[in-house]
C-alpha positions as CSV (number, residue, x, y, z in Angstrom):
1,M,59.2,60.5,197.9
2,R,55.8,60.2,199.6
3,A,54.2,63.0,197.6
4,D,55.2,61.2,194.4
5,A,53.6,58.0,195.7
6,Q,50.4,59.9,196.4
7,S,50.3,61.2,192.9
8,F,50.7,57.7,191.6
9,D,48.0,56.4,194.0
10,R,45.5,58.7,192.2
11,L,46.4,57.6,188.7
12,A,47.2,53.9,189.1
13,E,44.4,52.7,186.8
14,G,45.1,55.3,184.2
15,Y,48.9,54.6,184.4
16,D,48.3,50.9,183.8
17,R,45.9,51.5,180.9
18,L,48.4,53.9,179.3
19,G,51.1,51.2,179.6
20,E,48.8,48.8,177.8
21,L,47.9,51.2,175.0
22,N,51.2,53.1,174.6
23,R,53.7,50.3,175.3
24,N,57.3,51.4,175.6
25,H,59.0,48.9,173.4
26,L,62.3,50.8,173.8
27,V,62.4,50.0,177.5
28,Q,61.5,46.3,176.9
29,S,64.0,45.8,174.2
30,W,66.8,47.5,176.1
31,L,65.9,45.4,179.2
32,E,65.9,42.2,177.3
33,R,69.4,42.9,176.0
34,Q,70.6,43.2,179.6
35,L,69.0,39.9,180.9
36,P,71.0,36.7,181.2
37,P,69.3,33.5,180.0
38,A,68.6,32.5,183.6
39,G,69.5,33.8,187.1
40,G,68.8,33.5,190.8
41,R,67.3,36.7,192.4
42,A,66.3,39.9,190.7
43,L,64.9,43.2,192.1
44,D,62.6,45.6,190.3
45,L,62.8,49.1,191.9
46,G,59.7,51.2,191.3
47,C,57.9,48.3,189.6
48,G,54.6,50.2,189.0
49,T,51.9,47.7,188.0
50,G,54.3,44.9,187.4
51,R,54.9,44.8,183.6
52,D,58.7,44.6,183.8
53,A,58.6,42.3,186.9
54,V,56.8,39.7,184.8
55,L,59.6,39.9,182.2
56,L,62.2,39.4,184.9
57,A,60.2,36.5,186.3
58,G,60.6,34.7,183.0
59,R,64.4,34.6,183.5
60,F,65.0,34.6,187.3
61,R,64.2,32.1,190.0
62,H,62.7,34.8,192.2
63,V,61.8,38.5,191.7
64,D,61.2,41.1,194.4
65,A,59.2,44.0,193.0
66,I,58.8,47.1,195.1
67,D,57.0,50.4,194.7
68,L,56.2,53.3,197.0
69,S,52.5,53.5,195.8
70,D,50.0,51.2,197.5
71,S,47.7,51.5,194.6
72,M,50.3,50.4,192.1
73,I,51.3,47.4,194.2
74,A,47.6,46.4,194.5
75,L,47.1,46.5,190.8
76,A,50.3,44.5,190.2
77,R,49.2,41.8,192.6
78,A,45.7,41.7,191.0
79,R,46.8,41.6,187.4
80,R,50.4,40.3,187.2
81,S,50.7,37.9,190.0
82,R,53.3,35.1,189.4
83,P,54.5,32.3,191.8
84,N,58.0,33.7,191.7
85,I,57.2,37.4,192.2
86,S,56.9,39.1,195.6
87,Y,55.3,42.5,195.3
88,R,55.8,44.8,198.3
89,Q,55.1,48.5,199.1
90,A,58.4,50.1,200.2
91,D,60.7,53.0,199.7
92,L,63.7,52.5,197.5
93,H,66.0,53.0,200.5
94,D,64.2,50.2,202.4
95,A,64.3,47.7,199.5
96,G,66.0,44.4,199.4
97,D,68.8,42.7,201.3
98,V,72.4,43.8,201.1
99,G,74.4,41.8,198.6
100,S,71.6,39.4,197.7
101,Y,70.6,40.2,194.1
102,D,72.0,39.0,190.8
103,F,70.2,41.7,188.9
104,V,68.8,45.1,189.9
105,F,66.5,46.9,187.5
106,S,64.7,50.2,187.6
107,A,62.8,52.2,184.9
108,M,61.8,55.8,185.3
109,T,62.2,55.8,189.1
110,L,65.5,57.7,189.8
111,H,64.1,61.1,188.8
112,H,61.7,60.8,191.8
113,V,64.4,60.4,194.4
114,P,65.4,63.5,196.4
115,D,69.1,62.5,196.5
116,L,70.4,60.7,193.4
117,Y,73.8,59.8,194.9
118,A,72.3,58.4,198.0
119,A,69.8,56.3,196.0
120,L,72.5,54.9,193.7
121,S,74.8,54.2,196.6
122,H,72.0,52.1,198.2
123,V,71.3,50.3,194.9
124,R,75.0,49.3,194.7
125,T,74.9,47.7,198.1
126,L,72.1,45.4,197.0
127,L,74.1,43.6,194.3
128,A,75.7,40.2,194.9
129,P,79.3,39.7,193.8
130,G,79.2,39.5,190.0
131,G,75.7,41.0,189.9
132,H,74.4,43.4,187.2
133,I,72.7,46.7,187.4
134,A,70.4,48.0,184.6
135,L,68.8,51.4,185.4
136,M,66.8,53.5,182.9
137,D,65.5,57.1,183.2
138,V,65.2,60.4,181.5
139,Y,67.7,63.3,182.2
140,V,68.2,66.9,181.3
141,P,71.2,67.5,179.0
142,S,74.0,69.5,180.6
143,V,75.4,70.8,177.3
144,R,73.7,74.0,176.2
145,T,72.9,73.1,172.6
146,P,70.7,75.4,170.4
147,Q,67.8,73.0,171.0
148,W,68.4,73.3,174.8
149,V,68.4,77.1,174.6
150,T,65.2,77.1,172.5
151,R,63.5,74.7,174.9
152,R,64.5,76.8,177.9
153,M,63.0,79.9,176.3
154,I,59.7,78.1,175.7
155,D,59.7,76.8,179.2
156,R,60.0,80.3,180.6
157,V,57.2,81.7,178.4
158,L,54.7,78.8,178.5
159,P,53.7,77.0,181.8
160,L,54.2,73.3,182.0
161,R,50.6,72.2,182.0
162,P,49.9,73.8,178.6
163,R,53.1,72.3,177.3
164,L,52.0,68.9,178.4
165,H,48.6,69.4,176.7
166,A,50.4,70.4,173.5
167,L,52.7,67.4,173.7
168,A,49.7,65.1,174.1
169,A,48.0,66.8,171.1
170,W,51.1,66.3,169.0
171,Q,51.2,62.6,169.9
172,L,47.5,62.3,169.1
173,A,48.2,63.7,165.6
174,M,51.2,61.4,165.1
175,N,49.1,58.4,166.2
176,L,46.3,59.3,163.9
177,A,48.7,59.9,161.0
178,R,50.3,56.5,161.3
179,Q,49.2,54.0,158.6
180,H,46.6,51.6,160.0
181,G,46.3,53.8,163.1
182,D,43.4,53.2,165.4
183,P,41.6,56.5,166.1
184,A,39.8,55.1,169.2
185,T,43.1,54.1,170.7
186,A,44.8,57.4,169.8
187,W,42.0,59.3,171.4
188,E,42.0,57.2,174.5
189,I,45.8,57.8,174.9
190,Y,45.2,61.6,174.6
191,R,42.4,61.6,177.2
192,L,44.5,59.7,179.7
193,Q,47.5,61.9,179.2
194,T,45.5,65.1,179.7
195,R,43.5,64.0,182.8
196,R,44.1,66.1,185.9
197,P,45.7,63.2,188.0
198,W,48.2,62.5,185.2
199,L,49.1,66.2,184.8
200,D,49.4,66.7,188.6
201,H,51.9,63.9,188.6
202,R,53.9,65.1,185.6
203,V,54.3,68.6,186.9
204,S,56.0,67.1,190.0
205,D,58.8,65.5,187.9
206,R,62.3,66.7,188.7
207,F,64.8,65.3,186.3
208,F,68.5,65.2,187.0
209,T,71.2,66.4,184.6
210,S,73.6,64.3,182.6
211,D,76.4,65.8,184.7
212,D,74.7,64.8,187.9
213,L,74.4,61.2,186.7
214,E,78.0,61.0,185.5
215,R,79.4,62.4,188.7
216,C,77.6,59.7,190.7
217,C,78.6,56.9,188.3
218,Q,82.3,57.9,188.3
219,S,82.4,57.6,192.1
220,L,80.1,54.5,192.5
221,F,80.4,52.4,189.4
222,P,83.9,52.2,188.0
223,G,83.7,50.9,184.4
224,Y,80.0,51.8,184.1
225,R,78.3,52.2,180.7
226,L,75.7,54.8,179.7
227,D,73.5,54.1,176.6
228,V,71.5,56.9,174.9
229,L,68.0,55.6,174.3
230,G,65.4,57.0,172.0
231,G,66.9,60.4,171.4
232,A,68.8,62.9,173.6
233,R,66.9,62.4,176.9
234,G,66.6,58.7,177.4
235,I,69.5,57.0,179.1
236,G,70.4,53.5,180.3
237,L,73.0,52.8,183.0
238,T,74.6,49.4,183.2
239,W,77.3,48.1,185.6
240,D,78.7,44.8,186.7
241,S,79.8,44.5,190.3
242,P,83.2,42.8,190.9
243,G,83.0,39.0,191.1
244,P,83.7,37.0,194.2
């Protein structure tokens, strides 16, 4: 995962600014539905610049927030410090204490791990009895729908970087077309999404398939739940560990 961390190191400022301009309300609303009114210890895996860690800190007595990128952790400490948040640079597999967390959360981190099963196995060990897991990511559908076939054909003909530029241009058009849209904000989002550090990071993404995820869950998380979020590719995994 170190190569992924290095790509994040180079875009930490832009990543944080994009998070401010292009807030993912879907992640926040889904996370809020998973949170208890109050709790003891929570863990944010792949915390980035700390936006979700702050949300967790409002519900839990203490939050450990880890990320592999030094630059992300530095920004989180500088901009989103809280008395009950401990930010730490660490790999997912080195995170936390076994059986010590009431709540383990992660957003858009699992697709960076080289071994999905090993990562999820470790996450499971971190939960205290009766604890709750809420993990969100993006996956590749396993079912070959007509849309999937069309996308695969485009992928083979058009390299990823031009496709990412086209996607950013499409989002720019959508942002400009929205009623009361702010052209300056829309343009800044486009510029950040098409800068070389951001594109260098995006081309390194390796998303797992829905079958990969379900095989892991069936083995590790009996009684798990998968929620489809924001269309066909966003997914949320929730699971409660057995009580004491």
